[in-house]
C-alpha positions in Angstrom: 0.0 0.0 0.0 2.8 2.4 0.8 4.4 1.7 -2.6 1.1 2.4 -4.4 0.7 5.6 -2.4 4.2 6.8 -3.3 3.6 6.0 -7.0 0.3 7.9 -7.0 1.9 10.9 -5.3 4.8 11.0 -7.8 2.3 10.7 -10.7 0.2 13.5 -9.2 3.3 15.6 -8.8 4.3 15.1 -12.4 0.9 16.0 -13.7 0.4 18.9 -11.3 -0.6 22.2 -13.0 2.4 23.9 -11.2 4.8 21.9 -13.5 2.7 22.3 -16.6 4.3 24.8 -19.1 2.4 24.8 -22.4 4.3 25.7 -25.6 3.6 29.3 -26.4 1.8 30.1 -29.6 3.4 32.5 -32.2 0.9 35.2 -31.1 2.1 35.0 -27.5 5.7 35.7 -28.5 6.4 39.4 -28.3 10.1 39.3 -29.1 10.6 40.6 -32.6 12.3 38.1 -34.9 12.2 35.3 -32.4 10.6 33.0 -34.9 13.3 33.7 -37.6 16.3 31.6 -38.1 19.3 32.3 -35.9 21.5 35.0 -37.4 24.9 33.9 -38.6 27.6 36.2 -37.5 30.7 36.4 -39.6 33.9 36.2 -37.5 35.9 39.3 -38.2 39.7 39.6 -37.9 40.8 41.2 -34.7 42.9 44.2 -35.8 43.3 45.6 -32.3 46.6 43.7 -31.6 49.6 45.9 -31.7 53.0 44.2 -31.9 55.6 45.6 -29.5 58.0 48.1 -31.0 61.4 46.8 -32.1 63.2 49.5 -30.2 62.7 47.4 -27.1 65.4 45.2 -28.5 69.1 46.0 -28.5 70.4 47.4 -31.8 73.6 45.6 -32.6 75.7 47.2 -35.3 76.6 44.8 -38.0 79.5 45.5 -40.4 79.7 42.8 -43.1 83.1 44.1 -44.1 84.5 42.8 -40.8 83.5 39.2 -41.6 86.6 37.1 -41.8 88.9 40.1 -42.1 92.0 37.8 -42.3 90.7 35.9 -45.3 93.7 36.9 -47.5 96.2 35.5 -45.0 94.3 32.3 -44.5 93.8 31.8 -48.3 97.6 31.8 -48.8 98.0 29.4 -45.8 95.4 27.0 -47.3 97.1 26.9 -50.7 100.5 26.3 -49.1 99.4 23.4 -46.9 97.7 21.7 -49.8 100.7 22.3 -52.0 102.9 20.5 -49.5 100.7 17.4 -50.1 101.2 17.7 -53.9 97.7 19.3 -54.4 98.1 22.6 -56.3 94.6 23.9 -55.6 93.9 27.6 -55.8 91.4 29.7 -53.8 89.1 31.1 -56.5 86.4 32.6 -54.3 85.9 33.5 -50.6 82.4 33.8 -49.0 82.5 35.7 -45.7 79.7 35.1 -43.3 79.0 36.5 -39.8 80.5 33.4 -38.1 82.0 31.2 -40.9 84.2 32.0 -43.9 84.1 29.6 -46.9 87.1 29.2 -49.2 86.4 27.8 -52.6 89.2 25.7 -54.0 89.6 24.9 -57.7 91.3 21.5 -58.0 93.9 20.7 -60.7 93.0 18.3 -63.4 93.4 14.7 -62.5 93.3 15.1 -58.7 90.2 13.9 -56.9 88.3 16.4 -54.8 88.0 13.8 -52.0 91.8 13.9 -51.4 91.3 17.1 -49.5 89.1 15.3 -46.9 92.0 13.3 -45.5 94.0 16.5 -44.6 91.3 18.2 -42.5 93.5 18.0 -39.4 96.5 19.5 -41.2 94.3 22.3 -42.6 92.9 23.0 -39.1 96.5 23.3 -37.8 97.7 25.5 -40.7 94.8 27.9 -40.4 95.0 27.9 -36.5 91.3 27.2 -36.3 90.1 26.6 -32.7 86.9 24.9 -33.7 88.2 22.8 -36.6 87.1 23.1 -40.3 84.3 21.7 -42.4 85.2 20.4 -45.9 82.6 20.2 -48.6 83.9 18.0 -51.4 82.6 18.9 -53.8 80.4 22.0 -53.4 76.9 21.2 -54.7 76.7 22.2 -58.4 80.3 23.2 -58.7 83.6 21.5 -59.6 85.3 22.8 -56.5 86.0 22.1 -52.9 84.7 24.3 -50.1 86.6 24.7 -46.8 84.5 26.4 -44.1 86.6 28.0 -41.3 85.0 29.6 -38.2 85.9 33.2 -37.9 88.3 34.0 -35.0 85.9 36.8 -34.0 82.4 35.9 -34.9 79.9 38.7 -35.4 76.8 38.7 -33.3 73.5 38.7 -35.2 70.9 40.6 -33.2 67.2 39.7 -33.3 66.2 43.2 -33.9 68.0 43.3 -37.2 66.3 40.1 -38.3 62.8 41.3 -37.3 63.2 44.6 -39.1 64.5 42.9 -42.3 62.3 42.8 -45.4 62.4 39.0 -45.3 60.5 39.0 -42.0 58.2 42.0 -42.5 57.1 40.9 -45.9 56.7 37.2 -45.2 53.4 35.5 -45.8 54.0 32.7 -43.5 51.4 32.0 -40.8 53.8 31.5 -37.9 57.2 32.8 -39.0 60.3 33.0 -36.9 63.8 34.3 -37.4 66.5 31.7 -37.6 69.6 33.9 -38.2 71.9 34.5 -41.2 73.6 31.9 -43.4 77.1 31.8 -44.6 76.3 34.3 -47.4 74.9 36.8 -44.9 71.3 36.3 -46.0 68.5 36.5 -43.4 66.8 33.2 -42.9 63.1 33.1 -41.9 61.2 29.8 -41.5 57.6 28.9 -41.1 56.8 26.8 -38.0 53.8 24.9 -39.4 55.8 23.8 -42.5 58.5 22.2 -40.4 57.8 18.6 -39.9 60.4 18.2 -37.2 62.8 20.6 -35.5 65.6 19.6 -33.1 67.5 22.3 -31.2 70.7 20.8 -30.0 74.2 21.9 -29.0 76.7 21.9 -26.2 76.2 23.9 -23.0 76.4 27.6 -23.6 76.0 27.4 -27.4 72.7 29.3 -27.5 69.9 26.8 -27.4 67.8 28.8 -24.9 68.5 32.1 -26.7 67.2 30.5 -30.0 64.0 29.3 -28.3 63.4 32.7 -26.9 64.0 34.2 -30.4 61.2 31.9 -31.7 58.8 33.0 -29.1 59.6 36.7 -29.7 59.3 36.3 -33.4 55.8 35.0 -33.0 54.9 37.8 -30.6 56.1 40.4 -33.2 54.0 38.9 -36.0 50.9 37.2 -34.4 48.2 38.3 -32.0 
């Protein structure tokens, strides 16, 4: 009996006029446009974001003429050390970058370009390079050997110079960030979404954290 009484009371409660809310007729709705379809609002671009000014960053003077200023002396030393190993190669071109200078060697006829690879230690000693040398044998698209030597006094590439460059200001990339400069002194800008993988590696104090901060600042100067 108690169960039946509880069921009746719950049924009475469910059908009680206090809980009855009939569906309003169109005539009862007084809000204009309530029966129309929901209006579709077009999402507009937010143009209120103002990037921070670049004068917050340190302006580092960059003089390309100072890149590898001792290139003439090292060109002669490079030719002399190879001549001692019966390789009469000649330096035909020098590309001076902010941190590395590349010496382009024209090899004599009949001598393999790969012979230079086995003398990398002797070349490092002759050029008095503290960080070794990198030999590209041959240079892509050329009948020549490239010897890359770190500059004794590398030039610091500031982030402000990269962010103010035409390559960065005119880029159409969605998430661009400044990488730095290559051996030819050209500003390198990359797009983060187009990079499948990126590994930032190096020894302690080589600048990994500085580079990661540069990526974040690049995004702040370009994106809201």
